[in-house]
PyMOL CGO cylinders between C-alpha atoms (Angstrom):
from pymol import cmd
from pymol.cgo import CYLINDER

trace = [
    CYLINDER, -5.69, 46.90, -43.36, -7.36, 49.98, -41.68, 0.3, 1, 1, 1, 1, 1, 1,
    CYLINDER, -7.36, 49.98, -41.68, -7.32, 50.22, -37.66, 0.3, 1, 1, 1, 1, 1, 1,
    CYLINDER, -7.32, 50.22, -37.66, -11.19, 50.41, -36.45, 0.3, 1, 1, 1, 1, 1, 1,
    CYLINDER, -11.19, 50.41, -36.45, -12.77, 50.67, -32.75, 0.3, 1, 1, 1, 1, 1, 1,
    CYLINDER, -12.77, 50.67, -32.75, -14.37, 47.20, -31.69, 0.3, 1, 1, 1, 1, 1, 1,
    CYLINDER, -14.37, 47.20, -31.69, -11.88, 45.35, -34.00, 0.3, 1, 1, 1, 1, 1, 1,
    CYLINDER, -11.88, 45.35, -34.00, -9.96, 41.77, -32.94, 0.3, 1, 1, 1, 1, 1, 1,
    CYLINDER, -9.96, 41.77, -32.94, -6.66, 41.91, -34.75, 0.3, 1, 1, 1, 1, 1, 1,
    CYLINDER, -6.66, 41.91, -34.75, -3.25, 39.70, -34.78, 0.3, 1, 1, 1, 1, 1, 1,
    CYLINDER, -3.25, 39.70, -34.78, -0.04, 41.92, -33.07, 0.3, 1, 1, 1, 1, 1, 1,
    CYLINDER, -0.04, 41.92, -33.07, 3.24, 41.08, -32.05, 0.3, 1, 1, 1, 1, 1, 1,
    CYLINDER, 3.24, 41.08, -32.05, 4.54, 42.53, -28.94, 0.3, 1, 1, 1, 1, 1, 1,
    CYLINDER, 4.54, 42.53, -28.94, 7.51, 44.71, -29.37, 0.3, 1, 1, 1, 1, 1, 1,
    CYLINDER, 7.51, 44.71, -29.37, 7.94, 46.22, -26.04, 0.3, 1, 1, 1, 1, 1, 1,
    CYLINDER, 7.94, 46.22, -26.04, 7.27, 46.09, -22.49, 0.3, 1, 1, 1, 1, 1, 1,
    CYLINDER, 7.27, 46.09, -22.49, 7.19, 48.68, -19.73, 0.3, 1, 1, 1, 1, 1, 1,
    CYLINDER, 7.19, 48.68, -19.73, 5.96, 48.53, -16.13, 0.3, 1, 1, 1, 1, 1, 1,
    CYLINDER, 5.96, 48.53, -16.13, 2.74, 49.93, -17.38, 0.3, 1, 1, 1, 1, 1, 1,
    CYLINDER, 2.74, 49.93, -17.38, 2.21, 48.16, -20.17, 0.3, 1, 1, 1, 1, 1, 1,
    CYLINDER, 2.21, 48.16, -20.17, 3.07, 46.54, -23.51, 0.3, 1, 1, 1, 1, 1, 1,
    CYLINDER, 3.07, 46.54, -23.51, 3.69, 47.65, -26.88, 0.3, 1, 1, 1, 1, 1, 1,
    CYLINDER, 3.69, 47.65, -26.88, 2.04, 45.79, -29.86, 0.3, 1, 1, 1, 1, 1, 1,
    CYLINDER, 2.04, 45.79, -29.86, 2.66, 46.16, -33.46, 0.3, 1, 1, 1, 1, 1, 1,
    CYLINDER, 2.66, 46.16, -33.46, -0.27, 45.87, -35.30, 0.3, 1, 1, 1, 1, 1, 1,
    CYLINDER, -0.27, 45.87, -35.30, -0.80, 45.09, -39.21, 0.3, 1, 1, 1, 1, 1, 1,
    CYLINDER, -0.80, 45.09, -39.21, 0.03, 47.76, -41.46, 0.3, 1, 1, 1, 1, 1, 1,
    CYLINDER, 0.03, 47.76, -41.46, 3.03, 48.58, -38.72, 0.3, 1, 1, 1, 1, 1, 1,
    CYLINDER, 3.03, 48.58, -38.72, 1.14, 51.02, -36.36, 0.3, 1, 1, 1, 1, 1, 1,
    CYLINDER, 1.14, 51.02, -36.36, 1.93, 50.26, -32.85, 0.3, 1, 1, 1, 1, 1, 1,
    CYLINDER, 1.93, 50.26, -32.85, -0.47, 50.45, -29.81, 0.3, 1, 1, 1, 1, 1, 1,
    CYLINDER, -0.47, 50.45, -29.81, -0.17, 50.00, -26.14, 0.3, 1, 1, 1, 1, 1, 1,
    CYLINDER, -0.17, 50.00, -26.14, -2.06, 47.21, -23.90, 0.3, 1, 1, 1, 1, 1, 1,
    CYLINDER, -2.06, 47.21, -23.90, -2.27, 48.95, -20.49, 0.3, 1, 1, 1, 1, 1, 1,
    CYLINDER, -2.27, 48.95, -20.49, -1.51, 46.41, -17.72, 0.3, 1, 1, 1, 1, 1, 1,
    CYLINDER, -1.51, 46.41, -17.72, -4.87, 46.78, -16.49, 0.3, 1, 1, 1, 1, 1, 1,
    CYLINDER, -4.87, 46.78, -16.49, -6.01, 45.13, -19.72, 0.3, 1, 1, 1, 1, 1, 1,
    CYLINDER, -6.01, 45.13, -19.72, -3.47, 42.03, -20.03, 0.3, 1, 1, 1, 1, 1, 1,
    CYLINDER, -3.47, 42.03, -20.03, -5.72, 39.48, -18.21, 0.3, 1, 1, 1, 1, 1, 1,
    CYLINDER, -5.72, 39.48, -18.21, -9.04, 39.14, -16.02, 0.3, 1, 1, 1, 1, 1, 1,
    CYLINDER, -9.04, 39.14, -16.02, -6.76, 38.78, -12.90, 0.3, 1, 1, 1, 1, 1, 1,
    CYLINDER, -6.76, 38.78, -12.90, -4.83, 41.56, -11.43, 0.3, 1, 1, 1, 1, 1, 1,
    CYLINDER, -4.83, 41.56, -11.43, -1.67, 41.53, -13.06, 0.3, 1, 1, 1, 1, 1, 1,
    CYLINDER, -1.67, 41.53, -13.06, 1.39, 42.65, -10.35, 0.3, 1, 1, 1, 1, 1, 1,
    CYLINDER, 1.39, 42.65, -10.35, 4.23, 42.09, -12.93, 0.3, 1, 1, 1, 1, 1, 1,
    CYLINDER, 4.23, 42.09, -12.93, 3.47, 42.00, -16.71, 0.3, 1, 1, 1, 1, 1, 1,
    CYLINDER, 3.47, 42.00, -16.71, 6.41, 39.86, -17.63, 0.3, 1, 1, 1, 1, 1, 1,
    CYLINDER, 6.41, 39.86, -17.63, 4.70, 36.98, -15.93, 0.3, 1, 1, 1, 1, 1, 1,
    CYLINDER, 4.70, 36.98, -15.93, 2.13, 36.89, -18.69, 0.3, 1, 1, 1, 1, 1, 1,
    CYLINDER, 2.13, 36.89, -18.69, 3.78, 38.92, -21.71, 0.3, 1, 1, 1, 1, 1, 1,
    CYLINDER, 3.78, 38.92, -21.71, 7.53, 38.29, -23.69, 0.3, 1, 1, 1, 1, 1, 1,
    CYLINDER, 7.53, 38.29, -23.69, 8.66, 40.85, -26.70, 0.3, 1, 1, 1, 1, 1, 1,
    CYLINDER, 8.66, 40.85, -26.70, 7.76, 38.48, -29.71, 0.3, 1, 1, 1, 1, 1, 1,
    CYLINDER, 7.76, 38.48, -29.71, 4.78, 37.09, -28.08, 0.3, 1, 1, 1, 1, 1, 1,
    CYLINDER, 4.78, 37.09, -28.08, 1.54, 36.90, -30.88, 0.3, 1, 1, 1, 1, 1, 1,
    CYLINDER, 1.54, 36.90, -30.88, -0.90, 38.07, -28.94, 0.3, 1, 1, 1, 1, 1, 1,
    CYLINDER, -0.90, 38.07, -28.94, -4.91, 38.97, -30.40, 0.3, 1, 1, 1, 1, 1, 1,
    CYLINDER, -4.91, 38.97, -30.40, -6.04, 42.14, -29.58, 0.3, 1, 1, 1, 1, 1, 1,
    CYLINDER, -6.04, 42.14, -29.58, -9.09, 44.44, -29.27, 0.3, 1, 1, 1, 1, 1, 1,
    CYLINDER, -9.09, 44.44, -29.27, -9.15, 47.79, -30.56, 0.3, 1, 1, 1, 1, 1, 1,
    CYLINDER, -9.15, 47.79, -30.56, -10.20, 50.17, -27.79, 0.3, 1, 1, 1, 1, 1, 1,
    CYLINDER, -10.20, 50.17, -27.79, -9.76, 53.47, -28.94, 0.3, 1, 1, 1, 1, 1, 1,
    CYLINDER, -9.76, 53.47, -28.94, -7.82, 55.69, -31.22, 0.3, 1, 1, 1, 1, 1, 1,
    CYLINDER, -7.82, 55.69, -31.22, -6.65, 58.92, -30.64, 0.3, 1, 1, 1, 1, 1, 1,
    CYLINDER, -6.65, 58.92, -30.64, -6.53, 62.14, -32.96, 0.3, 1, 1, 1, 1, 1, 1,
    CYLINDER, -6.53, 62.14, -32.96, -2.58, 62.26, -32.14, 0.3, 1, 1, 1, 1, 1, 1,
    CYLINDER, -2.58, 62.26, -32.14, -2.53, 58.21, -33.63, 0.3, 1, 1, 1, 1, 1, 1,
    CYLINDER, -2.53, 58.21, -33.63, -2.58, 56.76, -29.83, 0.3, 1, 1, 1, 1, 1, 1,
    CYLINDER, -2.58, 56.76, -29.83, -4.26, 53.39, -30.00, 0.3, 1, 1, 1, 1, 1, 1,
    CYLINDER, -4.26, 53.39, -30.00, -5.83, 51.88, -26.81, 0.3, 1, 1, 1, 1, 1, 1,
    CYLINDER, -5.83, 51.88, -26.81, -5.78, 47.62, -26.94, 0.3, 1, 1, 1, 1, 1, 1,
    CYLINDER, -5.78, 47.62, -26.94, -7.02, 44.95, -24.83, 0.3, 1, 1, 1, 1, 1, 1,
    CYLINDER, -7.02, 44.95, -24.83, -6.26, 41.33, -24.72, 0.3, 1, 1, 1, 1, 1, 1,
    CYLINDER, -6.26, 41.33, -24.72, -8.90, 40.56, -22.00, 0.3, 1, 1, 1, 1, 1, 1,
    CYLINDER, -8.90, 40.56, -22.00, -11.39, 41.93, -24.38, 0.3, 1, 1, 1, 1, 1, 1,
    CYLINDER, -11.39, 41.93, -24.38, -10.04, 40.05, -26.96, 0.3, 1, 1, 1, 1, 1, 1,
    CYLINDER, -10.04, 40.05, -26.96, -10.83, 36.46, -25.64, 0.3, 1, 1, 1, 1, 1, 1,
    CYLINDER, -10.83, 36.46, -25.64, -14.13, 35.47, -26.03, 0.3, 1, 1, 1, 1, 1, 1,
    CYLINDER, -14.13, 35.47, -26.03, -16.01, 35.10, -22.68, 0.3, 1, 1, 1, 1, 1, 1,
    CYLINDER, -16.01, 35.10, -22.68, -17.91, 31.89, -21.57, 0.3, 1, 1, 1, 1, 1, 1,
    CYLINDER, -17.91, 31.89, -21.57, -21.76, 32.34, -21.27, 0.3, 1, 1, 1, 1, 1, 1,
    CYLINDER, -21.76, 32.34, -21.27, -21.43, 31.53, -17.39, 0.3, 1, 1, 1, 1, 1, 1,
    CYLINDER, -21.43, 31.53, -17.39, -19.23, 34.40, -16.62, 0.3, 1, 1, 1, 1, 1, 1,
    CYLINDER, -19.23, 34.40, -16.62, -21.07, 36.94, -18.50, 0.3, 1, 1, 1, 1, 1, 1,
    CYLINDER, -21.07, 36.94, -18.50, -24.32, 36.28, -16.16, 0.3, 1, 1, 1, 1, 1, 1,
    CYLINDER, -24.32, 36.28, -16.16, -22.49, 36.53, -13.16, 0.3, 1, 1, 1, 1, 1, 1,
    CYLINDER, -22.49, 36.53, -13.16, -20.85, 39.50, -14.18, 0.3, 1, 1, 1, 1, 1, 1,
    CYLINDER, -20.85, 39.50, -14.18, -24.57, 40.98, -15.29, 0.3, 1, 1, 1, 1, 1, 1,
    CYLINDER, -24.57, 40.98, -15.29, -26.27, 39.79, -11.83, 0.3, 1, 1, 1, 1, 1, 1,
    CYLINDER, -26.27, 39.79, -11.83, -26.27, 42.91, -9.44, 0.3, 1, 1, 1, 1, 1, 1,
    CYLINDER, -26.27, 42.91, -9.44, -24.15, 42.77, -6.33, 0.3, 1, 1, 1, 1, 1, 1,
    CYLINDER, -24.15, 42.77, -6.33, -25.74, 43.86, -3.17, 0.3, 1, 1, 1, 1, 1, 1,
    CYLINDER, -25.74, 43.86, -3.17, -23.53, 42.76, -0.06, 0.3, 1, 1, 1, 1, 1, 1,
    CYLINDER, -23.53, 42.76, -0.06, -24.98, 45.84, 2.04, 0.3, 1, 1, 1, 1, 1, 1,
    CYLINDER, -24.98, 45.84, 2.04, -25.48, 44.71, 5.72, 0.3, 1, 1, 1, 1, 1, 1,
    CYLINDER, -25.48, 44.71, 5.72, -23.71, 41.79, 4.73, 0.3, 1, 1, 1, 1, 1, 1,
    CYLINDER, -23.71, 41.79, 4.73, -20.40, 40.39, 5.03, 0.3, 1, 1, 1, 1, 1, 1,
    CYLINDER, -20.40, 40.39, 5.03, -18.08, 38.45, 2.58, 0.3, 1, 1, 1, 1, 1, 1,
    CYLINDER, -18.08, 38.45, 2.58, -19.16, 35.23, 3.72, 0.3, 1, 1, 1, 1, 1, 1,
    CYLINDER, -19.16, 35.23, 3.72, -22.94, 36.26, 3.43, 0.3, 1, 1, 1, 1, 1, 1,
    CYLINDER, -22.94, 36.26, 3.43, -23.70, 36.58, 7.37, 0.3, 1, 1, 1, 1, 1, 1,
    CYLINDER, -23.70, 36.58, 7.37, -24.82, 39.82, 8.98, 0.3, 1, 1, 1, 1, 1, 1,
    CYLINDER, -24.82, 39.82, 8.98, -22.13, 42.42, 9.88, 0.3, 1, 1, 1, 1, 1, 1,
    CYLINDER, -22.13, 42.42, 9.88, -22.27, 45.57, 12.39, 0.3, 1, 1, 1, 1, 1, 1,
    CYLINDER, -22.27, 45.57, 12.39, -21.86, 47.83, 9.80, 0.3, 1, 1, 1, 1, 1, 1,
    CYLINDER, -21.86, 47.83, 9.80, -25.16, 49.18, 10.42, 0.3, 1, 1, 1, 1, 1, 1,
    CYLINDER, -25.16, 49.18, 10.42, -28.96, 48.90, 9.07, 0.3, 1, 1, 1, 1, 1, 1,
    CYLINDER, -28.96, 48.90, 9.07, -29.61, 47.50, 5.79, 0.3, 1, 1, 1, 1, 1, 1,
    CYLINDER, -29.61, 47.50, 5.79, -32.15, 50.06, 5.27, 0.3, 1, 1, 1, 1, 1, 1,
    CYLINDER, -32.15, 50.06, 5.27, -31.93, 53.74, 3.99, 0.3, 1, 1, 1, 1, 1, 1,
    CYLINDER, -31.93, 53.74, 3.99, -30.84, 56.09, 6.59, 0.3, 1, 1, 1, 1, 1, 1,
    CYLINDER, -30.84, 56.09, 6.59, -31.22, 59.86, 6.35, 0.3, 1, 1, 1, 1, 1, 1,
    CYLINDER, -31.22, 59.86, 6.35, -28.07, 61.87, 6.58, 0.3, 1, 1, 1, 1, 1, 1,
    CYLINDER, -28.07, 61.87, 6.58, -29.13, 62.96, 10.13, 0.3, 1, 1, 1, 1, 1, 1,
    CYLINDER, -29.13, 62.96, 10.13, -29.65, 59.45, 11.16, 0.3, 1, 1, 1, 1, 1, 1,
    CYLINDER, -29.65, 59.45, 11.16, -26.28, 58.59, 9.86, 0.3, 1, 1, 1, 1, 1, 1,
    CYLINDER, -26.28, 58.59, 9.86, -24.53, 61.43, 11.48, 0.3, 1, 1, 1, 1, 1, 1,
    CYLINDER, -24.53, 61.43, 11.48, -26.29, 61.18, 14.80, 0.3, 1, 1, 1, 1, 1, 1,
    CYLINDER, -26.29, 61.18, 14.80, -24.79, 57.20, 14.38, 0.3, 1, 1, 1, 1, 1, 1,
    CYLINDER, -24.79, 57.20, 14.38, -21.36, 58.87, 13.32, 0.3, 1, 1, 1, 1, 1, 1,
    CYLINDER, -21.36, 58.87, 13.32, -21.36, 61.29, 16.40, 0.3, 1, 1, 1, 1, 1, 1,
    CYLINDER, -21.36, 61.29, 16.40, -22.37, 58.03, 19.05, 0.3, 1, 1, 1, 1, 1, 1,
    CYLINDER, -22.37, 58.03, 19.05, -19.61, 55.75, 17.68, 0.3, 1, 1, 1, 1, 1, 1,
    CYLINDER, -19.61, 55.75, 17.68, -17.00, 58.29, 17.69, 0.3, 1, 1, 1, 1, 1, 1,
    CYLINDER, -17.00, 58.29, 17.69, -17.78, 59.51, 21.22, 0.3, 1, 1, 1, 1, 1, 1,
    CYLINDER, -17.78, 59.51, 21.22, -17.50, 55.85, 22.22, 0.3, 1, 1, 1, 1, 1, 1,
    CYLINDER, -17.50, 55.85, 22.22, -14.43, 55.35, 20.88, 0.3, 1, 1, 1, 1, 1, 1,
    CYLINDER, -14.43, 55.35, 20.88, -13.23, 58.60, 21.94, 0.3, 1, 1, 1, 1, 1, 1,
    CYLINDER, -13.23, 58.60, 21.94, -14.20, 57.95, 25.40, 0.3, 1, 1, 1, 1, 1, 1,
    CYLINDER, -14.20, 57.95, 25.40, -12.55, 54.02, 25.27, 0.3, 1, 1, 1, 1, 1, 1,
    CYLINDER, -12.55, 54.02, 25.27, -9.24, 55.43, 24.14, 0.3, 1, 1, 1, 1, 1, 1,
    CYLINDER, -9.24, 55.43, 24.14, -9.01, 58.00, 26.85, 0.3, 1, 1, 1, 1, 1, 1,
    CYLINDER, -9.01, 58.00, 26.85, -9.86, 55.58, 29.13, 0.3, 1, 1, 1, 1, 1, 1,
    CYLINDER, -9.86, 55.58, 29.13, -7.26, 52.83, 28.20, 0.3, 1, 1, 1, 1, 1, 1,
    CYLINDER, -7.26, 52.83, 28.20, -4.35, 55.38, 27.65, 0.3, 1, 1, 1, 1, 1, 1,
    CYLINDER, -4.35, 55.38, 27.65, -4.89, 57.10, 30.98, 0.3, 1, 1, 1, 1, 1, 1,
    CYLINDER, -4.89, 57.10, 30.98, -4.65, 54.13, 32.76, 0.3, 1, 1, 1, 1, 1, 1,
    CYLINDER, -4.65, 54.13, 32.76, -1.58, 53.37, 31.29, 0.3, 1, 1, 1, 1, 1, 1,
    CYLINDER, -1.58, 53.37, 31.29, 0.18, 56.92, 32.08, 0.3, 1, 1, 1, 1, 1, 1,
    CYLINDER, 0.18, 56.92, 32.08, -1.16, 56.53, 35.84, 0.3, 1, 1, 1, 1, 1, 1,
    CYLINDER, -1.16, 56.53, 35.84, -4.39, 58.72, 35.63, 0.3, 1, 1, 1, 1, 1, 1,
    CYLINDER, -4.39, 58.72, 35.63, -4.40, 62.40, 35.63, 0.3, 1, 1, 1, 1, 1, 1,
    CYLINDER, -4.40, 62.40, 35.63, -1.93, 64.00, 37.73, 0.3, 1, 1, 1, 1, 1, 1,
    CYLINDER, -1.93, 64.00, 37.73, 0.46, 61.37, 37.98, 0.3, 1, 1, 1, 1, 1, 1,
    CYLINDER, 0.46, 61.37, 37.98, 3.81, 62.57, 38.11, 0.3, 1, 1, 1, 1, 1, 1,
    CYLINDER, 3.81, 62.57, 38.11, 6.46, 62.73, 35.65, 0.3, 1, 1, 1, 1, 1, 1,
    CYLINDER, 6.46, 62.73, 35.65, 10.28, 61.47, 35.97, 0.3, 1, 1, 1, 1, 1, 1,
]
cmd.load_cgo(trace, "trace")
């Protein structure tokens, strides 16, 4: 069986590393499933998802000239239609916080570079003034005796 990019095949996990898992494909060739391609969510420890000897369905992502084969378990799974529409929906949370409310990160509209720079300088000066005021009062202000 020839290995073609985009095809889905069954394979057997032959080795696990901290960065991914090696999968033996039909025909005796071996490919790598990177840890980011194991599951849809963040994978901290690949051993929680795979073990040596597991039979997995993988999608062939790429075949390098030197024979390296890139594989994906998460792309081999059929995605439900609901998830695809959510993924395709553009994300625009500029000017809102995680809960959808307004935040104080700045105006929602377009700002010119000069406006952004002026706002940045003003914020920086305000923070620096506040920092100096707080640290000087704790040290006793200027001219305090050290001792």
